[in-house]
Structure formats: structure tokens, C-alpha cells
C-alpha positions as CSV (number, residue, x, y, z in Angstrom):
1,M,-66.2,-25.9,-57.4
2,T,-67.9,-26.0,-54.0
3,T,-66.5,-24.8,-50.7
4,T,-67.0,-25.6,-47.1
5,N,-66.7,-22.0,-46.0
6,P,-69.6,-19.6,-46.6
7,R,-68.8,-16.5,-48.6
8,I,-69.3,-12.9,-47.6
9,H,-69.0,-10.2,-50.3
10,I,-67.9,-6.7,-49.1
11,T,-67.2,-3.4,-50.7
12,T,-64.3,-1.3,-49.5
13,D,-62.9,2.0,-50.4
14,N,-59.7,2.2,-52.4
15,V,-57.5,3.1,-49.4
16,T,-58.7,0.0,-47.4
17,R,-58.3,-2.3,-50.4
18,T,-54.8,-0.9,-51.1
19,L,-53.8,-1.5,-47.5
20,L,-55.1,-5.0,-47.5
21,Q,-53.3,-5.8,-50.7
22,K,-50.0,-4.5,-49.4
23,L,-50.4,-6.5,-46.2
24,A,-51.4,-9.6,-48.1
25,K,-48.4,-9.3,-50.4
26,R,-46.1,-8.7,-47.4
27,D,-47.4,-11.8,-45.7
28,D,-47.5,-13.8,-48.9
29,T,-51.2,-14.6,-48.5
30,S,-54.4,-13.9,-50.4
31,L,-56.4,-10.7,-50.1
32,A,-59.4,-12.7,-48.8
33,S,-57.3,-14.4,-46.1
34,K,-55.8,-11.1,-45.0
35,A,-59.3,-9.5,-44.9
36,E,-60.6,-12.5,-42.8
37,E,-57.7,-12.1,-40.4
38,Y,-58.4,-8.5,-39.8
39,L,-62.1,-9.1,-39.5
40,R,-61.4,-11.7,-36.8
41,I,-59.2,-9.2,-35.0
42,G,-61.9,-6.5,-35.2
43,L,-64.5,-8.8,-33.9
44,A,-62.3,-9.8,-31.0
45,L,-61.7,-6.2,-30.1
46,A,-65.4,-5.4,-30.3
47,E,-66.1,-8.3,-28.0
48,D,-63.5,-7.1,-25.5
49,M,-65.0,-3.6,-25.6
50,E,-68.5,-4.9,-24.9
51,L,-67.3,-7.1,-22.0
52,S,-65.3,-4.2,-20.6
53,A,-68.5,-2.1,-20.7
54,I,-70.4,-4.8,-18.9
55,A,-67.7,-5.1,-16.2
56,A,-67.6,-1.3,-15.7
57,E,-71.4,-1.3,-15.1
58,R,-71.1,-4.2,-12.6
59,M,-68.3,-2.3,-10.8
60,K,-70.8,0.5,-10.1
61,T,-73.0,-1.7,-8.0
62,P,-72.8,-1.5,-4.2
63,R,-72.0,-5.2,-3.9
64,S,-69.0,-5.2,-6.2
65,K,-65.5,-5.4,-4.8
66,Y,-62.0,-5.2,-6.3
67,I,-60.0,-8.4,-6.4
68,S,-56.4,-8.1,-7.4
69,H,-55.0,-10.1,-10.3
70,D,-52.7,-12.0,-8.0
71,A,-55.5,-13.0,-5.8
72,V,-57.5,-14.4,-8.7
73,W,-54.7,-15.9,-10.8
74,G,-51.8,-16.1,-8.4
């Protein structure tokens, strides 16, 4: 059977596998789906951390200025 989604094989320790199995059972989903969900969350967090680091560096420049949330989005 072919699939449209590429496969990634990973090895986890027993604790991680057990946690994923419990979460998958709780949410009535497959182990692979739960692993993908948490992988997506982890990637989003890593991206947020990287963008925050870039923003922090930019705030150190003399030309940078603080603009309030309300001024930008309000």
C-alpha cells in the first residue's frame, strides 16, 4: 500500500514511548499521529525561540525602538 505522506522512523526511549502511548490512548488516536502532533508543537516552539532570539538581537541596535502592542494592533 502506498502513501502520500513520507515516513520518518525514529527511536525513542521507553519513557517517551510509554508517555506517547498513554496520550494516544487518552485521545483515541494512533501512536504515530500523537508523535506527529508533538513533533509539530516542538517545531513551532523551536521556531518561536529562534525568532525571539533574532528580535532580542535587533532590540540591541541603536535604531530600534519599542512600539506597544496597542499601537501596532490596536
